[in-house]
C-alpha positions in Angstrom: -9.2 -22.0 18.1 -12.8 -21.2 19.5 -15.0 -19.6 16.8 -15.6 -16.6 19.2 -11.9 -15.9 19.1 -11.6 -16.6 15.4 -14.1 -13.8 14.9 -12.1 -11.5 17.0 -8.7 -12.2 15.7 -8.8 -9.6 13.0 -9.5 -7.0 15.6 -6.2 -7.8 17.2 -4.3 -8.0 14.0 -5.7 -4.7 13.0 -3.7 -3.2 15.8 -0.5 -4.7 14.5 -1.2 -3.7 10.9 -1.9 0.0 12.1 1.4 -0.1 14.0 3.3 -1.3 10.9 1.7 1.5 8.9 2.6 4.1 11.5 6.2 2.9 11.8 6.7 2.8 8.0 6.2 6.5 8.0 9.1 7.1 10.4 12.1 8.3 8.8 15.3 6.1 8.9 18.5 6.7 7.2 17.1 5.9 3.8 14.5 7.6 1.6 11.2 5.9 1.4 7.9 6.7 -0.2 6.2 5.7 3.1 7.4 8.9 4.7 5.1 11.1 2.6 2.4 8.8 1.3 -0.1 9.6 4.1 0.5 13.4 4.0 -2.9 15.1 3.6 -3.2 17.4 0.7 -6.1 20.0 0.2 -6.8 19.6 -3.6 -10.0 19.7 -5.7 -12.0 21.0 -2.7 -11.3 18.1 -0.6 -8.5 16.4 1.5 -6.6 13.6 0.0 -3.5 11.4 0.7 -0.5 12.4 -1.3 -0.3 8.9 -2.8 -3.8 9.5 -4.5 -2.5 12.6 -6.3 1.2 11.8 -7.4 3.7 9.0 -7.9 6.3 8.9 -5.3 9.6 7.5 -6.1 13.1 7.1 -4.5 15.7 8.7 -6.7 18.7 7.8 -4.4 19.3 6.8 -0.9 18.5 10.4 0.4 16.2 11.7 -2.3 12.5 11.4 -3.0 10.9 12.5 -6.3 7.1 13.2 -6.3 5.5 13.6 -9.6 1.9 14.8 -9.5 -0.4 13.6 -12.1 -1.9 17.0 -12.4 0.6 19.8 -12.4 -2.1 22.1 -11.0 -1.7 20.5 -7.5 2.0 21.0 -7.3 1.9 24.0 -5.0 -0.8 22.3 -2.8 1.6 19.3 -2.4 4.5 21.3 -1.7 2.6 23.2 1.0 1.1 20.1 2.6 4.6 18.4 2.9 6.1 21.6 4.4 3.2 22.0 6.8 3.0 18.3 7.7 5.5 18.6 10.6 7.7 15.7 9.4 10.8 17.9 9.0 11.2 17.7 5.2 11.8 20.5 3.0 10.3 20.1 -0.4 11.7 22.0 -3.5 9.7 22.3 -6.8 11.8 21.2 -9.6 10.1 21.7 -13.0 6.9 19.7 -12.9 7.9 17.6 -10.0 8.9 18.0 -6.3 12.3 16.8 -5.0 12.9 16.2 -1.3 16.5 15.7 -0.2 16.6 14.1 3.3 18.9 15.8 5.8 21.7 13.7 7.3 20.4 12.0 10.5 22.1 13.1 13.7 22.5 11.1 16.8 20.0 13.3 18.5 17.5 13.0 15.8 17.9 9.1 15.9 17.3 9.1 19.7 14.2 11.4 19.3 12.8 9.1 16.5 13.3 6.0 18.6 11.5 7.7 21.5 8.6 8.5 19.1 8.6 5.0 17.8 8.4 3.4 21.2 5.5 5.8 22.1 3.6 4.5 18.9 4.3 0.8 19.9 3.0 1.5 23.4 -0.2 3.2 22.0 -0.7 -0.1 20.0 -0.2 -2.3 23.0 -2.6 -0.1 24.9 -5.3 -0.7 22.0 -4.5 -4.5 22.2 -5.2 -4.5 26.0 -8.4 -2.5 25.5 -9.5 -4.9 22.9 -8.6 -7.9 25.1 -10.6 -6.5 28.0 -13.6 -6.2 25.6 -13.4 -9.7 24.5 -12.8 -11.0 28.0 -15.9 -9.2 29.1 -17.9 -10.8 26.2 -16.7 -14.2 27.2 -17.6 -13.7 30.8 -21.0 -12.4 29.6 -21.5 -15.6 27.5 -20.8 -17.7 30.7 -23.3 -15.6 32.7 -25.9 -16.1 30.1 -25.2 -19.8 30.4 -24.2 -20.1 26.7 -20.9 -21.8 27.9 -19.5 -23.6 30.9 -17.1 -22.4 33.2 -14.5 -24.7 32.0 -15.1 -23.4 28.4 -14.8 -19.9 29.7 -11.4 -20.6 31.3 -10.2 -22.4 28.2 -11.4 -19.5 25.9 -9.8 -16.9 28.2 -6.5 -18.9 28.1 -6.6 -19.0 24.3 -7.3 -15.3 24.2 -4.3 -14.6 26.5 -2.0 -16.8 24.1 -3.3 -14.9 21.0 -2.6 -11.4 22.6 0.7 -12.6 23.8 1.7 -13.7 20.3 0.7 -10.4 18.7 2.5 -8.4 21.4 5.6 -10.4 20.7 5.3 -9.5 17.1 5.1 -5.8 18.1 8.1 -6.3 20.2 9.9 -7.8 17.3 8.9 -5.0 15.0 10.1 -2.5 17.6 13.5 -4.1 17.9 14.0 -4.2 14.0 12.9 -0.6 13.7 15.2 0.5 16.5 18.2 -1.1 14.9 17.2 0.4 11.4 16.9 3.9 12.9 20.1 3.8 14.9 22.2 2.3 12.0 24.4 5.0 10.7 
């Protein structure tokens, strides 16, 4: 692979990594700490992610147990989860917060698949935008006589292959996540 593309590969992979992180937060039929890890909590005069304030564990297939390291932020965590718009109803249980996930309905699953597909499409748009930036950079290098026309075409071909490979990975992730969501 051309050194110019080797430098840009992490840019494309970051789109895939971001998509994986976003999709891990989508609820499937099972409880997962990823559902709430990124919830923003206002505590100690700043906004922090929940996983920085508490341990998040899976008690059973439909129950999450959140144990704050400092019991003083218990109410702030409960409020943040309730206000996060993720459809979860936290309940304070002693010094911890218990979240029992409601049973997924067919309608919920279809809505979740729609949301997931929107996130995948956003990631693909980001990939295309990055590809265009790299293409323009390659064309600029040729215009500056830093590379020949043949090198430019070879590099653009490598770029297209790299993008196609990452988009294929996104499609695979999308298919797996859809199957996971729709499994009752």
